[in-house]
C-alpha positions as CSV (number, residue, x, y, z in Angstrom):
1,K,14.3,1.1,-6.7
2,S,11.9,4.0,-6.7
3,H,10.2,5.3,-9.8
4,P,9.5,9.0,-10.3
5,C,5.8,8.4,-10.7
6,M,5.6,6.7,-7.2
7,R,4.7,9.8,-5.3
8,D,2.2,11.5,-3.1
9,C,-0.7,12.5,-5.5
10,T,-1.7,15.6,-3.5
11,N,-1.3,18.8,-5.6
12,S,0.4,16.7,-8.2
13,Q,0.4,17.6,-11.9
14,P,-0.1,14.5,-14.2
15,L,3.2,13.0,-15.3
16,I,4.3,10.8,-18.2
17,C,5.2,7.5,-16.5
18,S,7.4,5.3,-18.7
19,Y,8.3,1.7,-18.1
20,D,10.5,-0.7,-20.1
21,W,9.7,-4.4,-19.9
22,Q,11.6,-7.4,-21.3
23,I,9.4,-10.4,-21.5
24,E,11.1,-13.8,-21.8
25,W,11.0,-17.4,-20.8
26,Y,12.8,-17.9,-17.5
27,E,13.1,-20.5,-14.8
28,V,12.3,-20.9,-11.2
29,L,15.5,-21.6,-9.2
30,S,17.7,-20.7,-12.2
31,K,21.5,-20.4,-12.0
32,A,20.9,-16.9,-10.8
33,C,19.7,-18.4,-7.5
34,L,23.1,-20.1,-6.8
35,D,22.3,-22.5,-3.9
36,C,18.8,-21.3,-3.0
37,P,16.7,-22.8,-1.2
38,F,19.5,-24.4,0.8
39,N,21.0,-21.0,1.5
40,L,18.2,-18.5,2.1
41,T,20.5,-15.5,1.4
42,S,20.9,-16.8,-2.2
43,C,17.1,-16.7,-2.6
44,N,17.2,-12.9,-2.4
45,L,19.8,-12.4,-5.2
46,K,18.9,-10.2,-8.1
47,E,17.2,-12.2,-10.9
48,C,16.6,-15.2,-8.5
49,V,12.9,-16.3,-8.8
50,S,12.4,-18.8,-6.0
51,A,8.6,-18.9,-6.3
52,N,7.4,-22.0,-4.4
53,G,10.7,-23.8,-4.8
54,I,9.5,-26.1,-7.6
55,N,11.7,-25.8,-10.7
56,R,9.6,-24.9,-13.7
57,A,9.6,-22.6,-16.7
58,I,8.0,-19.3,-16.3
59,I,7.3,-16.2,-18.4
60,A,9.1,-13.4,-16.5
61,V,8.9,-9.6,-17.0
62,N,12.3,-8.1,-16.2
63,R,13.2,-11.4,-14.6
64,I,10.9,-10.9,-11.6
65,L,7.7,-12.7,-10.4
66,P,5.2,-11.3,-10.1
67,G,6.1,-8.7,-12.8
68,P,6.9,-5.1,-12.1
69,A,4.4,-2.9,-10.3
70,I,3.1,0.2,-11.9
71,N,2.4,3.0,-9.3
72,V,0.9,6.2,-10.8
73,C,-1.5,8.9,-9.8
74,F,-4.9,9.4,-11.3
75,G,-4.6,11.2,-14.6
76,D,-1.0,10.2,-15.3
77,E,-0.1,9.0,-18.8
78,V,1.2,5.4,-18.6
79,R,3.7,4.3,-21.3
80,V,4.9,0.7,-21.2
81,R,7.3,-0.5,-23.9
82,V,7.0,-4.3,-24.1
83,H,9.9,-6.1,-25.7
84,N,8.8,-9.6,-26.6
85,K,11.8,-11.9,-26.2
86,L,9.8,-15.1,-26.2
87,H,11.0,-18.1,-28.3
88,N,10.1,-18.9,-31.9
89,I,7.0,-17.0,-33.0
90,E,5.2,-16.7,-29.7
91,G,3.2,-13.5,-29.5
92,I,2.0,-11.7,-26.4
93,T,-0.4,-8.9,-25.5
94,I,-0.8,-7.1,-22.1
95,H,-4.3,-6.4,-20.7
96,W,-4.8,-3.8,-18.0
97,H,-7.7,-5.0,-15.7
98,G,-9.6,-2.1,-14.2
99,I,-8.3,0.6,-16.6
100,H,-11.3,1.9,-18.6
101,Q,-9.2,2.8,-21.7
102,K,-11.5,5.8,-22.5
103,G,-10.1,7.3,-25.7
104,S,-7.5,4.4,-26.1
105,P,-9.5,1.2,-26.6
106,F,-6.8,-0.1,-28.9
107,M,-4.4,-0.2,-25.9
108,D,-6.6,-2.7,-24.0
109,G,-4.4,-5.6,-25.0
110,V,-7.1,-8.2,-25.6
111,N,-5.5,-10.6,-28.1
112,M,-7.0,-10.5,-31.5
113,I,-9.9,-8.2,-30.4
114,T,-8.2,-4.9,-29.6
115,Q,-4.7,-5.8,-30.7
116,C,-2.7,-8.3,-32.7
117,P,-0.1,-10.0,-30.7
118,I,3.4,-8.5,-30.3
119,T,5.5,-10.9,-32.3
120,S,8.7,-12.3,-30.9
121,H,11.8,-10.1,-31.1
122,T,9.7,-6.9,-31.6
123,Y,8.2,-4.4,-29.2
124,F,5.0,-2.4,-28.7
125,D,4.4,0.8,-26.9
126,Y,1.3,0.9,-24.7
127,R,0.0,4.4,-24.0
128,F,-3.0,5.2,-21.9
129,I,-4.3,7.5,-19.2
130,A,-4.6,6.1,-15.7
131,D,-8.4,6.7,-15.5
132,S,-9.7,4.7,-12.5
133,H,-8.5,4.8,-8.9
134,G,-7.6,1.7,-7.1
135,T,-5.5,-1.4,-7.1
136,H,-5.7,-3.3,-10.4
137,M,-3.9,-6.0,-12.2
138,W,-2.1,-6.3,-15.6
139,H,-1.5,-9.7,-17.2
140,A,-0.6,-11.3,-20.5
141,H,-3.7,-12.0,-22.6
142,S,-2.4,-14.8,-24.9
143,G,-2.9,-18.5,-24.1
144,L,-1.6,-19.6,-20.7
145,Q,1.0,-16.8,-20.4
146,R,-0.7,-15.3,-17.3
147,A,-0.6,-18.7,-15.6
148,D,3.1,-19.0,-16.4
149,G,3.9,-15.7,-14.6
150,A,3.2,-12.7,-16.8
151,F,1.2,-10.6,-14.4
152,G,1.5,-7.9,-11.9
153,P,-0.2,-5.0,-10.0
154,I,-1.1,-1.6,-11.4
155,I,-2.0,0.9,-8.6
156,V,-3.7,4.2,-9.5
157,R,-3.5,6.5,-6.5
158,E,-5.6,9.6,-5.7
159,S,-4.9,12.5,-3.5
160,K,-5.8,12.0,0.2
161,R,-8.2,14.9,-0.1
162,S,-10.3,13.2,-2.8
163,N,-10.0,9.7,-1.2
164,P,-13.0,9.2,1.1
165,F,-11.2,6.3,2.9
166,A,-7.9,8.0,3.5
167,F,-8.7,8.3,7.2
168,A,-8.7,4.5,7.5
169,Y,-5.0,4.0,6.6
170,D,-2.2,4.4,9.0
171,F,0.3,3.7,6.2
172,D,-0.4,3.5,2.4
173,L,2.9,2.2,1.1
174,P,3.8,0.6,-2.3
175,E,5.3,-2.4,-0.5
176,H,1.9,-3.2,1.0
177,V,0.4,-4.5,-2.2
178,I,-0.7,-8.1,-2.2
179,V,-1.1,-9.9,-5.6
180,V,-3.3,-13.0,-5.5
181,H,-2.8,-15.5,-8.3
182,D,-3.3,-19.1,-9.1
183,W,0.0,-21.0,-9.2
184,L,0.5,-24.5,-10.6
185,N,3.6,-26.6,-10.5
């Protein structure tokens, strides 16, 4: 599904790019997977997280792993509403690797440094300007939540005119992003 902020950044006016995230405990090969991995068609069902085929608990954002990609243009305002649906009193924060947070240091998401955790069954609105070009990463910044699956890409695009490496790309497509992460059974 395409997001309005996923666009060519040439001659583009900055937009407000809003995202709505539900963070919850979920499971690899849950009932949503039906008979995956024995029927590979089932592995592609909505809300099926097949990961490496080992059944384990994960922290999922919008029931996908890795979590949702943020694709914006340089200068866009990013707004992410994070709904914490984790169990008991488990708090969470989201850190935006590579985003400088000039003018918004309180949105950096470093647990107990720039922000108190978002308590369970509440939400928090992150708001910041996409102020550095490139492919970055967002991740949970509390305990082992990143290792349990709360991570994803954030891509800040620039216009082809201002990108000195634009000539090197045949295609620059959102589906060409690779997220590298440690994964433990």
